[in-house]
C-alpha positions as CSV (number, residue, x, y, z in Angstrom):
1,X,6.9,-9.9,4.8
2,X,3.9,-7.7,4.6
3,X,4.6,-6.3,8.0
4,X,8.1,-5.3,7.0
5,X,6.6,-3.5,4.0
6,X,4.1,-1.7,6.2
7,X,7.0,-0.6,8.5
8,X,9.0,0.7,5.5
9,X,6.1,2.5,3.9
10,X,5.1,4.0,7.3
11,X,8.6,5.4,7.8
12,X,8.8,6.8,4.2
13,X,5.3,8.3,4.7
14,X,6.6,10.2,7.7
15,X,9.4,11.7,5.7
16,X,7.0,12.8,2.9
17,X,4.5,14.2,5.3
18,X,7.3,16.2,7.2
19,X,8.5,17.6,3.9
20,X,5.0,18.5,2.7
21,X,3.8,20.1,5.9
22,X,7.0,22.0,6.7
23,X,7.5,20.0,9.9
24,X,4.1,21.1,11.3
25,X,3.6,18.6,14.1
26,X,-0.2,19.1,14.3
27,X,-1.0,18.4,10.6
28,X,1.8,15.8,10.3
29,X,0.7,14.0,13.4
30,X,-2.9,13.9,12.3
31,X,-2.0,12.5,8.8
32,X,0.5,10.0,10.1
33,X,-1.9,9.0,12.9
34,X,-4.7,8.3,10.4
35,X,-2.4,6.2,8.2
36,X,-1.2,4.3,11.2
37,X,-4.8,3.6,12.3
38,X,-5.7,2.3,8.9
39,X,-2.7,0.1,8.7
40,X,-3.2,-1.2,12.3
41,X,-6.8,-2.0,11.6
42,X,-5.9,-3.9,8.4
43,X,-3.3,-6.1,10.1
44,X,-5.4,-6.7,13.2
45,X,-8.3,-7.9,10.9
46,X,-5.9,-10.0,8.9
47,X,-4.1,-11.5,11.8
48,X,-6.5,-11.4,14.7
49,X,-4.6,-13.7,17.1
50,X,-1.1,-12.2,16.4
51,X,0.7,-9.5,18.4
52,X,2.8,-8.5,15.4
53,X,0.6,-5.6,14.2
54,X,1.0,-3.9,17.6
55,X,4.8,-4.5,17.6
56,X,5.0,-2.9,14.2
57,X,2.9,0.0,15.3
58,X,5.0,0.5,18.5
59,X,8.2,0.3,16.4
60,X,7.0,3.0,14.0
61,X,5.9,5.2,16.8
62,X,9.2,4.7,18.6
63,X,11.2,5.6,15.4
64,X,9.0,8.6,14.8
65,X,9.7,9.8,18.3
66,X,13.5,9.3,17.9
67,X,13.6,11.5,14.8
68,X,11.1,14.2,15.9
69,X,11.7,14.3,19.7
70,X,8.2,15.7,20.0
71,X,5.8,14.3,22.6
72,X,3.0,16.4,21.1
73,X,3.4,14.7,17.8
74,X,3.7,11.3,19.5
75,X,0.4,11.9,21.3
76,X,-1.3,13.2,18.1
77,X,-0.2,10.1,16.2
78,X,-1.5,7.8,18.9
79,X,-4.8,9.5,19.3
80,X,-5.5,9.7,15.5
81,X,-4.5,6.1,15.1
82,X,-7.4,5.3,17.3
83,X,-9.7,7.2,14.9
84,X,-8.2,5.6,11.8
C-alpha cells in the first residue's frame, strides 16, 4: 500500500514541478530525480530483500517519459536519483 502511495505522490509531484518550472527539463529533472532518489533509498532500506522499490521507480520513470517524451529529462532524473 505504501508503494502505491509513493507512486501516486511521485506522479503528482511531476505535475507540480512541471507547472512550477514552466516545463524546464533541467530544473524539473533535478528536482524529480532528487525526490526519486530519496523515495528509492527509503524503500530499499525498509524492504532490503524486495524488488518492489525498483519496479516502482521504473514505473514512475516510464510514465514520466511517456508524458514528457524527453530523453534528457529521463537521464537527468536517473542521474539525480543516484545522488538522492
